[in-house]
N, C-alpha and C positions, 0 to 999 in steps of 0.2 A: 378428488385430489391433490394424495395424498405428502407432495415433492408439495405444493400450495403449501400446509399443513405445517406440514415443517419449518420453510421459509416462516410465514406468519410468527409462529414460536420463535425462534431462529433470534430473529429482529427484534422481537419481545422481549427477550431473555440479556440483547446484548443494547439495548434500548435502556431499560432499566440498570442493568449494569456495563455497562463496557467499560472497554479496555482503559486501561492509565494511558491519559491526555486527545480522548478519544472522543468524538462525538457523530453517532450514525442516526441518519434520516432516511428517508425512502425520499427518491430526487423529487419523483411523480405519484403522488398520493394511487391513484388507479393503476401502477404498476411495480407487486412488490417484487420485481424480477431486478430493480435497478435501486442499488441503495447508493448514499455519499458518505466516506466518510471524510471529519472533517480533524483533521490530528496538527496537533499543537507541536514539532522538533522539539524532540525530546530535552531535556535540557541535559543528560548525558553524550549528547551532541553535538556539531559543525551544525545543526540545525536548527537548533535553540531557537522562540523569540522567531519561527519562521510557522506562520500557522494553512496546513497542503488538505488540499484536496483530492481525496481519493475513492473513481470511482466504480465502484463491486455489481457487475454485472453476472447474474445466475442467467445459465444454458435451460433450458424448458427441461432436461433430463436430469435436475442436482436433485439431487445430493449424488447424484450418479457420474457425473460429470463435475471438474473444477467447475466455481469461477472466473473474473477472469477479478484483477486487478488490474487499471493504471488509475496514475497520476493524471488529474487536470490541473493542476499544480508543478507549472514548471519546473523540476528539482537537478543536480550534476551529482551524478551518483554514479558509480560500478554497474548496480546492479535495477534502471529506469535507464529508457529506454528514453533518448533523446529528442522526440519529436515529437510530431504535438499528436500523438497515440500513449504514449509516455506507459508505455506497458515495462510491468516487474515483470523480473525476474524472480521467481517465489517453490526450490522444493518442492512443497507439499502441495502444489498450483500445477504440474506440470500433472499429464491426467493419465500419465506411468505413475505416477505417486500417488496422487488425490485415492481416499479409501471415503465410503459414502459416513463413517464414523467419522470423519473428520467436522468441524466445526466454525462456519463463518469469520467466528469469534477471536479462530485461535490464529487461520489467517492475518488477520487484522493484526494481531498482536504477533506475530512473524516478522510483518510491511515493518511495526516500527519498531523489532527489534535491527531489522538490516539499519535505518536510522541507526544506530549507536551502533552499532559495527558491519558497519559495509562488507558484502564476500567478493571479492575481485576477481576469488578462483572461481568464478561462475555468473560471470557478466555479460554485461548485458553489451554495453556498453567498453571497450575492451580498451580506445585510451585513455579512458578515464581510471576503465584500473589498475593499469597498469602505473598511469603518475601517481594512486594509493599508494599502490605498493612504494616506488620511486620513486616520488619527490610527495611528502606526502602536506607537507609547508605547501605547498602550491595548491594541493588539492584542499587545503581544509582551505587557501583565500579562498579561490574562487567559490566553492562546497556558498562560504562566509557570505564572503556578494552575493552570488541568484539566490541566498535566501531573503533575504533581502531583497532586492530583485520587485523576486515572482509570488515570496510568498510574507509579504510582510504585514502589520499592522495594517488592516483598510480603510 
């Protein structure tokens, strides 16, 4: 199974040298297709002080199909769905943009960068994107409140 070998190698690499402010582990030791990313809110973002969990699900035909990243921690963000799925809108994770040469660590870094600089023009949550564009102070107030409420220290 070539893809299992690739997944194990990527997991090993990202566990040894994770993107800044992240830790990566398997959600279940017996399944290399489901990872958990623990991401600290970047210091230069409204999510600072928060600790977020992101589930990475790898399809059986990875790397030919993109991984699915979803926030399991509730977050107020234009690029993350505000439902129990926590689906993330990230360009490189779209089937038409994903390339087999892409690596999961790059997707994790892009997710972290979206916390620093949300992309309101490619939003999942249009009302949050509108608020981000037109009433930044209110967006930041709510995002900070949700971070404290849902992603605070345990």
